C-alpha positions in Angstrom: 33.0 -38.0 -32.8 30.2 -39.7 -30.9 31.3 -38.0 -27.7 31.4 -34.6 -29.4 27.9 -35.2 -30.7 26.6 -36.1 -27.3 28.4 -33.1 -25.7 26.8 -30.7 -28.3 23.4 -32.3 -27.7 23.7 -31.8 -24.0 24.9 -28.3 -24.4 22.0 -27.5 -26.7 19.6 -29.0 -24.2 21.0 -27.0 -21.3 20.8 -23.8 -23.4 17.3 -24.6 -24.4 16.3 -25.4 -20.8 17.9 -22.2 -19.6 16.2 -20.2 -22.3 12.9 -21.8 -21.3 13.5 -21.1 -17.6 14.2 -17.5 -18.5 11.1 -17.2 -20.6 9.0 -18.6 -17.7 10.6 -16.1 -15.3 9.9 -13.3 -17.7 6.3 -14.4 -17.9 6.1 -14.5 -14.1 7.6 -11.1 -13.9 5.1 -9.7 -16.4 2.3 -11.2 -14.4 3.5 -9.3 -11.3 3.7 -6.1 -13.4 0.0 -6.6 -14.3 -0.7 -7.1 -10.5 1.2 -3.9 -9.9 -1.3 -2.1 -12.1 -4.1 -3.5 -10.0 -2.3 -2.6 -6.7 -1.8 0.9 -8.1 -5.5 1.2 -8.8 -6.3 0.1 -5.3 -3.6 2.5 -3.9 -5.1 5.4 -5.8 -8.6 4.6 -4.6 -7.3 4.3 -1.0 -5.4 7.6 -1.4 -8.7 9.3 -2.3 -10.4 7.8 0.7 -7.5 8.9 2.9 -7.8 12.4 1.6 -11.5 12.4 2.5 -10.7 11.1 5.9 -8.1 13.8 6.4 -10.6 16.5 5.3 -13.2 15.1 7.8 -10.6 15.1 10.5 -9.6 18.7 9.8 -13.2 19.8 9.7 -14.0 18.0 13.0 -10.8 19.4 14.7 -11.8 22.9 13.6 -15.3 22.4 14.9 -13.9 21.2 18.3 -11.5 24.2 18.6 -14.5 26.5 18.8 -16.1 24.5 21.6 -15.6 24.5 25.3 -15.0 20.8 26.1 -15.5 19.2 29.4 -13.9 15.9 28.5 -10.2 16.4 27.6 -10.0 12.8 26.3 -11.7 14.1 23.1 -8.8 16.3 22.3 -6.4 13.5 23.1 -8.3 11.2 20.7 -8.3 13.8 17.9 -4.6 14.4 18.4 -4.0 10.6 18.1 -6.1 10.5 14.9 -4.1 13.4 13.5 -0.8 11.5 14.1 -2.3 8.4 12.6 -3.3 10.2 9.5 0.2 11.7 9.2 1.6 8.2 9.5 -0.8 7.1 6.7 0.4 10.0 4.6 4.0 8.9 4.9 3.1 5.3 4.1 1.1 6.3 1.0 4.0 8.5 -0.2 6.4 5.6 0.2 4.0 3.3 -1.7 3.7 5.9 -4.5 7.5 6.0 -4.8 7.7 2.2 -5.0 4.9 2.1 -7.6 6.7 4.8 -9.7 10.1 3.0 -9.3 8.5 -0.3 -10.6 6.8 1.5 -13.5 10.0 3.2 -14.6 12.4 0.3 -14.0 11.7 -2.3 -16.6 14.6 -4.7 -16.4 16.5 -5.7 -19.5 16.1 -9.5 -19.3 18.8 -10.1 -21.8 21.4 -8.7 -19.4 20.0 -10.4 -16.2 20.7 -13.9 -15.0 17.9 -16.2 -13.9 18.8 -15.6 -10.3 18.7 -11.8 -10.8 15.3 -12.1 -12.4 14.2 -14.3 -9.5 15.5 -11.7 -7.1 13.4 -9.0 -8.8 10.3 -11.2 -8.7 10.8 -11.9 -5.0 11.2 -8.2 -4.4 8.0 -7.4 -6.2 6.2 -10.2 -4.2 7.4 -8.7 -1.0 6.4 -5.1 -1.9 3.0 -6.3 -3.1 2.4 -8.1 0.1 3.6 -5.1 2.2 1.3 -2.7 0.3 -1.7 -4.9 0.6 -1.1 -5.4 4.3 -0.5 -1.6 4.8 -3.7 -0.8 2.9 -5.8 -3.3 4.9 -4.4 -1.9 8.2 -4.9 1.7 7.3 -8.5 0.9 6.1 -9.2 -0.7 9.4 -7.8 2.3 11.2 -9.9 4.6 9.1 -13.0 2.7 9.9 -12.2 2.9 13.6 -11.7 6.6 13.3 -15.0 7.1 11.5 -16.7 5.1 14.2 -15.0 7.1 17.0 -15.9 10.4 15.2 -19.6 9.4 15.1 -19.5 8.5 18.8 -17.7 11.8 19.7 -20.2 13.8 17.6 -23.1 12.1 19.3 -21.6 12.6 22.7 -21.0 16.3 21.9 -24.5 16.7 20.7 -25.9 15.2 23.9 -23.6 17.5 25.9 -24.8 20.6 24.0 -28.4 19.5 24.6 -27.8 18.9 28.3 -26.2 22.3 28.6 -29.2 23.9 26.8 -31.7 22.2 29.1 -30.0 23.3 32.3 
């Protein structure tokens, strides 16, 4: 009888510990869901900035198409910027899909084991990190493009002025 009582106590303790572990994992998962909301907000803000950069690129490209350029490297740079913006578009679309998938895929914790919940948490950590890194890299590339556009516009203005003075 004493052995049965000890066995039942140990079983209850294990079940309680497992339940506690699962509750902690659920809390951690919910924390990542809240972080996902923050990342989605940052993503939306970046997407707006990206669209502005794309519009600026299109406007500048159109402006250049009507000019007679003496420096062909300008067109090469603009083409590279266009390809970079297309790559950014693809990255942003993939991020949007991931965000939507996370929003629409609330796991049923009752049906998942602790290791499966841990797996979901690790997957979210990985995606959060990837998205943050992608956004930082694209933001840096946008800043470089803006700087190059300002330099190109200045160079083109000087070229126009030189041509007018000749």
